[in-house]
C-alpha positions in Angstrom: -28.8 5.1 19.1 -28.2 5.6 15.3 -24.9 7.0 14.4 -26.0 10.2 12.6 -26.5 13.8 13.5 -30.2 14.8 13.6 -31.1 18.3 12.5 -34.8 18.2 13.0 -35.3 20.8 15.7 -36.5 24.4 15.2 -33.0 25.6 14.5 -32.2 23.8 11.3 -28.7 25.0 10.2 -29.4 26.1 6.7 -30.5 29.2 4.9 -34.1 28.2 5.1 -33.9 28.4 8.9 -34.5 32.1 8.4 -37.4 33.6 6.6 -36.6 35.8 3.6 -37.3 39.0 5.6 -35.8 37.8 8.9 -32.7 39.7 10.1 -29.5 37.8 11.2 -29.7 36.9 14.9 -26.4 36.0 16.6 -28.2 34.5 19.6 -30.1 32.3 17.2 -26.9 31.3 15.4 -25.2 30.4 18.8 -28.2 28.3 19.7 -28.0 26.5 16.4 -24.3 25.6 16.8 -24.8 24.6 20.4 -27.3 22.1 19.1 -25.0 20.9 16.4 -22.2 20.3 18.9 -24.6 18.6 21.2 -25.6 16.2 18.5 -21.9 15.5 17.7 -21.2 14.8 21.3 -24.2 12.4 21.4 -22.8 10.5 18.4 -19.4 10.3 19.9 -20.8 9.1 23.2 -22.6 6.3 21.3 -19.4 4.8 20.0 -18.7 1.6 21.9 -15.6 1.2 24.0 -13.3 3.5 25.9 -10.5 5.8 24.8 -7.4 4.8 26.6 -4.6 7.4 26.7 -1.0 6.0 26.6 0.0 8.8 29.0 -1.8 6.9 31.7 0.9 4.3 31.3 4.1 5.7 29.8 5.9 9.1 30.0 6.7 9.4 26.3 10.2 10.7 27.1 12.3 8.5 24.8 13.5 6.1 27.6 12.8 2.4 27.5 9.1 2.1 28.1 8.6 -1.5 27.1 6.7 -2.7 30.1 4.5 0.4 30.2 3.5 0.1 26.5 2.8 -3.6 26.8 0.5 -2.8 29.8 -1.1 -0.1 27.6 -1.8 -2.7 24.9 -2.9 -5.3 27.4 -5.5 -3.0 28.9 -7.6 -2.8 25.7 -10.9 -4.6 25.7 -13.0 -5.3 22.6 -13.9 -2.0 20.9 -11.6 0.2 22.9 -9.5 2.9 21.2 -5.8 3.0 22.1 -4.7 6.6 21.8 -1.0 7.7 21.4 -0.8 11.3 22.4 2.4 13.3 21.5 5.6 11.8 22.9 8.5 9.4 22.1 7.6 5.9 23.2 10.6 3.6 22.9 10.4 -0.2 23.4 13.1 -2.8 23.4 12.3 -6.5 22.7 13.5 -9.2 20.2 10.9 -10.3 17.7 7.5 -8.8 17.5 7.0 -6.2 20.2 3.3 -7.0 20.5 0.8 -9.3 18.9 -2.9 -8.7 18.9 -4.7 -12.0 18.4 -8.5 -12.4 17.8 -9.4 -9.0 19.1 -10.9 -5.9 17.4 -8.2 -3.3 17.6 -8.2 0.5 17.1 -5.0 2.4 17.5 -4.9 6.1 16.8 -2.2 8.7 17.2 -2.0 12.4 17.4 0.7 14.3 15.4 4.0 14.1 17.3 3.4 10.6 18.7 6.4 8.3 17.9 6.6 4.6 18.6 10.2 3.3 18.3 10.8 -0.4 18.3 14.2 -2.3 18.5 13.3 -5.2 16.2 9.8 -5.9 14.7 6.7 -3.8 15.1 3.1 -4.7 15.6 1.4 -7.9 14.5 -2.4 -8.5 14.2 -4.0 -11.9 13.7 -7.5 -13.4 13.4 -9.4 -10.1 13.8 -12.6 -8.8 12.2 -11.6 -5.2 12.7 -8.2 -3.4 12.7 -7.4 0.2 12.5 -4.1 1.9 12.8 -4.2 5.7 12.1 -1.7 8.5 12.4 1.2 6.6 14.0 4.8 7.3 13.4 6.4 3.8 13.7 10.1 3.4 13.3 12.8 0.9 13.9 15.9 2.0 16.0 18.3 0.8 13.2 17.9 0.2 9.5 16.8 -3.3 8.6 18.3 -4.8 5.5 17.3 -6.9 2.5 15.8 -10.3 3.4 16.0 -9.8 7.1 12.3 -10.2 7.9 11.7 -7.1 10.0 8.2 -5.7 9.4 6.6 -2.5 10.7 2.9 -3.5 10.7 1.9 -7.1 9.8 -1.7 -8.4 9.5 -2.7 -12.0 9.0 -6.1 -13.7 8.5 -8.0 -10.6 9.3 -10.8 -8.6 7.6 -12.0 -5.0 7.7 -8.6 -3.5 8.0 -7.7 0.1 7.6 -4.1 1.4 7.9 -3.9 5.1 7.1 -1.9 8.3 7.7 1.0 6.4 9.3 4.7 7.1 8.9 6.7 3.9 8.9 10.5 3.6 8.4 13.7 1.5 8.9 12.1 -1.9 8.6 12.4 -4.6 5.9 8.8 -4.3 4.9 6.7 -1.3 5.9 3.3 -2.9 5.8 2.6 -6.6 5.1 -0.9 -8.1 4.9 -1.5 -11.9 4.5 -4.9 -13.3 4.0 -6.6 -16.5 5.1 -5.6 -20.1 4.4 -8.6 -20.6 2.1 -9.4 -19.4 -1.4 -13.1 -20.1 -0.7 -13.1 -17.9 2.4 -10.5 -15.2 1.8 -9.8 -12.3 4.1 -11.5 -9.1 2.8 -11.9 -5.4 2.9 -8.3 -4.0 3.4 -7.6 -0.3 2.9 -4.0 1.0 3.0 -4.0 4.7 2.2 -2.1 7.9 2.7 0.8 6.4 4.5 4.4 7.5 4.3 6.6 4.4 3.9 10.4 5.0 3.6 13.9 3.7 4.4 13.0 0.1 3.9 15.2 -2.9 3.0 12.4 -4.4 0.8 8.8 -3.5 0.1 6.8 -0.5 1.4 3.6 -2.5 0.9 3.1 -6.3 0.3 -0.3 -7.9 0.1 -0.6 -11.7 -0.5 -2.4 -15.0 -0.1 -6.2 -15.1 -0.3 -7.2 -11.5 0.1 -10.2 -9.9 -1.6 -11.3 -6.3 -2.0 -8.1 -4.4 -1.4 -7.5 -0.7 -1.9 -3.9 0.7 -1.9 -4.2 4.4 -2.4 -2.3 7.7 -1.9 0.8 6.2 -0.3 4.1 7.9 -0.6 6.9 5.3 -1.0 10.6 6.2 -1.2 14.1 5.1 -0.2 13.4 1.3 -0.4 15.3 -1.5 -2.1 12.6 -4.1 -3.0 9.4 -3.8 -5.0 7.5 -0.7 -4.3 4.1 -2.4 -4.1 4.0 -6.3 -4.2 0.8 -8.2 -4.9 0.3 -11.9 -4.8 -2.9 -14.1 -4.8 -5.1 -11.0 -4.2 -8.4 -10.4 -5.9 -10.3 -7.2 -6.7 -7.3 -5.0 -6.1 -7.2 -1.2 -6.7 -3.8 0.4 -6.7 -4.5 4.1 -7.3 -2.7 7.5 -7.0 0.4 6.2 -5.2 3.7 7.9 -5.5 6.8 5.6 -5.8 10.0 7.5 -6.2 13.7 7.9 -5.1 14.5 4.3 -4.5 17.7 3.0 -3.0 20.4 2.7 -5.7 23.6 0.6 -5.7 25.6 3.8 -6.2 24.2 5.3 -2.9 26.7 5.7 -0.1 24.4 3.8 2.3 23.6 1.0 -0.2 25.4 -1.6 2.0 23.2 -0.6 4.9 20.1 -1.5 3.0 21.5 -4.8 1.7 22.8 -5.6 5.2 26.1 -6.3 3.5 24.7 -9.1 1.3 25.9 -9.6 -2.3 24.7 -11.7 -5.2 22.2 -11.9 -8.0 19.2 -11.9 -5.7 20.1 -8.6 -4.1 18.5 -5.7 -6.0 20.6 -2.9 -7.4 17.7 -0.5 -7.3 14.2 -0.4 -5.8 11.4 -1.4 -8.2 7.8 -0.4 -9.1 4.5 -2.3 -8.8 4.7 -6.1 -9.1 2.2 -8.9 -9.4 3.7 -12.3 -9.4 3.4 -15.8 -8.0 6.9 -16.2 -6.5 5.8 -18.3 -3.6 3.6 -20.6 -5.7 0.4 -18.7 -4.9 -2.5 -18.5 -7.3 -2.5 -15.5 -9.6 -4.0 -12.1 -8.8 -7.5 -11.5 -10.2 -9.1 -8.2 -11.3 -6.1 -6.0 -10.7 -6.5 -2.3 -11.3 -3.4 -0.1 -11.5 -4.5 3.5 -12.2 -3.2 7.0 -11.9 0.1 6.2 -10.1 3.4 8.1 -10.4 6.4 5.9 -10.6 9.8 7.7 -11.0 13.4 6.5 -11.0 12.6 2.9 -10.2 14.1 -0.3 -11.7 10.8 -1.0 -13.6 7.3 0.5 -13.7 4.8 -2.4 -13.6 5.6 -6.1 -13.8 2.7 -8.6 -14.4 3.1 -12.3 -14.1 0.4 -15.0 -13.8 -2.8 -13.0 -13.5 -6.5 -13.0 -14.5 -7.6 -9.5 -15.5 -5.0 -6.7 -15.2 -5.7 -3.1 -16.1 -2.8 -0.6 -16.2 -4.3 2.8 -17.0 -3.4 6.5 -16.9 -0.2 6.1 -14.9 2.9 8.4 -15.2 6.3 6.7 -15.5 9.6 8.6 -15.7 13.3 7.7 -15.7 12.8 3.9 -15.5 16.3 2.4 -15.0 16.7 -1.3 -15.7 14.0 -2.8 -17.9 10.8 -2.3 -19.8 8.4 0.1 -18.1 5.3 -2.1 -18.3 5.8 -5.8 -18.8 3.5 -8.7 -19.2 5.5 -11.9 -18.9 5.1 -15.6 -18.4 8.6 -16.1 -16.9 8.7 -19.8 -16.0 11.1 -19.2 -13.1 11.1 -18.5 -9.4 8.6 -15.8 -10.1 6.0 -18.2 -11.5 6.8 -21.7 -10.3 3.3 -23.0 -11.0 3.4 -21.8 -14.6 0.3 -19.6 -14.1 -1.0 -18.2 -17.4 -1.9 -14.5 -18.1 -5.5 -13.8 -19.0 -7.0 -10.5 -20.2 -4.9 -7.3 -19.8 -5.4 -3.7 -20.8 -2.4 -1.2 -20.9 -4.0 2.1 -21.9 -3.5 5.8 -21.6 -0.2 5.7 -19.8 2.5 8.4 -20.1 6.1 7.0 -20.3 8.9 9.5 -20.2 12.5 8.3 -20.5 14.1 4.9 -20.1 17.6 5.2 -18.6 18.9 1.8 -19.6 21.6 2.0 -22.2 20.8 -1.3 -24.0 17.6 -1.4 -26.2 14.4 -2.4 -24.5 10.7 -1.8 -25.0 8.6 0.7 -23.2 5.7 -1.8 -23.1 6.2 -5.5 -23.7 4.0 -8.6 -23.6 6.0 -11.7 -23.8 4.1 -14.9 -22.9 5.6 -17.6 -25.0 5.1 -20.8 -23.0 2.2 -23.1 -24.0 -1.0 -22.5 -25.9 -2.5 -20.8 -22.8 0.4 -18.4 -22.5 -1.6 -15.3 -23.1 -5.3 -14.5 -23.5 -6.8 -11.3 -24.9 -4.7 -8.2 -24.5 -5.1 -4.5 -25.4 -2.3 -2.0 -25.6 -3.6 1.4 -26.8 -3.4 5.1 -26.6 -0.1 5.3 -24.6 2.3 8.2 -24.9 5.9 6.9 -25.1 8.9 9.2 -25.0 11.8 6.7 -24.3 14.6 9.2 -25.2 17.0 6.5 -26.3 17.6 3.5 -28.6 14.4 1.7 -27.5 11.2 0.3 -28.9 7.7 1.5 -28.1 5.9 -1.8 -28.0 7.0 -5.4 -28.3 4.3 -8.2 -28.2 5.0 -11.8 -29.0 4.2 -15.2 -27.7 2.2 -18.3 -28.3 -1.2 -16.7 -29.1 -3.0 -19.8 -30.3 -6.5 -18.7 -31.0 -5.9 -15.7 -28.9 -6.2 -12.0 -29.7 -3.8 -9.2 -29.0 -4.6 -5.6 -30.0 -1.7 -3.1 -30.1 -2.2 0.5 -30.9 0.0 3.4 -29.6 -0.5 6.5 -31.6 2.0 8.6 -29.8 5.6 7.2 -29.7 8.3 9.8 -29.8 12.1 9.7 -30.0 12.3 6.1 -31.0 15.4 5.0 -32.9 
């Protein structure tokens, strides 16, 4: 049966269903809506698989329900929907609580459904369909920087949608790794409208041979790493996300988020949106960062080793430690393969206040290593109000037979 609602009967639910001179008939209206609901039920009944209610396995009373939730997950066959109804489902197990391998998985939750895990969350591998929607997933205690505790982790899987979830107290909130092949990347990943908070590192990290990725409408706060981290991912759209209120070194609970660690590698404040090649990956390609709000973070957007990056119409405020938007070569741990930067556009952004005391640039492009250090770049039509002893734009590097266009007509408060 086709998955569509068919309104072809006598009672077509639109204004033309009545003649111009025909009086309103409540019985006719009831018949129309009965038909509509019947068609909806027919569509729902055509969806493959069963809906499996967690309450058939676990009481949801906040006690240890590890065995029951495992049995709940084990019960799913290909195409089934695992449904969390309201309740507090607590599980205790070292490492990943559960790994789905090679199976199409759909997990949905009603408001009020909480899954609490003692260590790591849910892992999905080698699947052609994954959906996790509406779940509140939290760790029992706060995981710290570099402790490798992830809420939802996906590897070598395509057709992934993670939406409307509330994930907290892990190291990473959501991590997605693609395939092992550039020629055959994992594809079609949507991460949208999630609340990701109280995290030792990144709310969202996508990396390694991924294509066609949408990160949209996520609310990220109280984290210590990058807000959104992108590596070796192609055709990426980072749109309308809200990154704000990161963990600061002056916070009373800062040592909780660092797990007591100290040193130059431990951040002093959570960051913004990052594209780099820290693990030796290939550069990101066709990266679109548009209409995001980034407030109070260490930096706004950092771009390293990419091919095609477009940073447009974003709002940045109270950036703390460095330039707001940076294009850099950085021959260091963040770009160990010396990946070059090719084609970028930084346009139409609004930058309001840089909190760093020492002078820096609101927008900078520094790619000064080798003749391939930087390809064509455009910086134009940005509004910059740094409110301090800072520059609007700095652009330099080894532009041998390359072109860089800089134009920012609205720079205020520069000294």
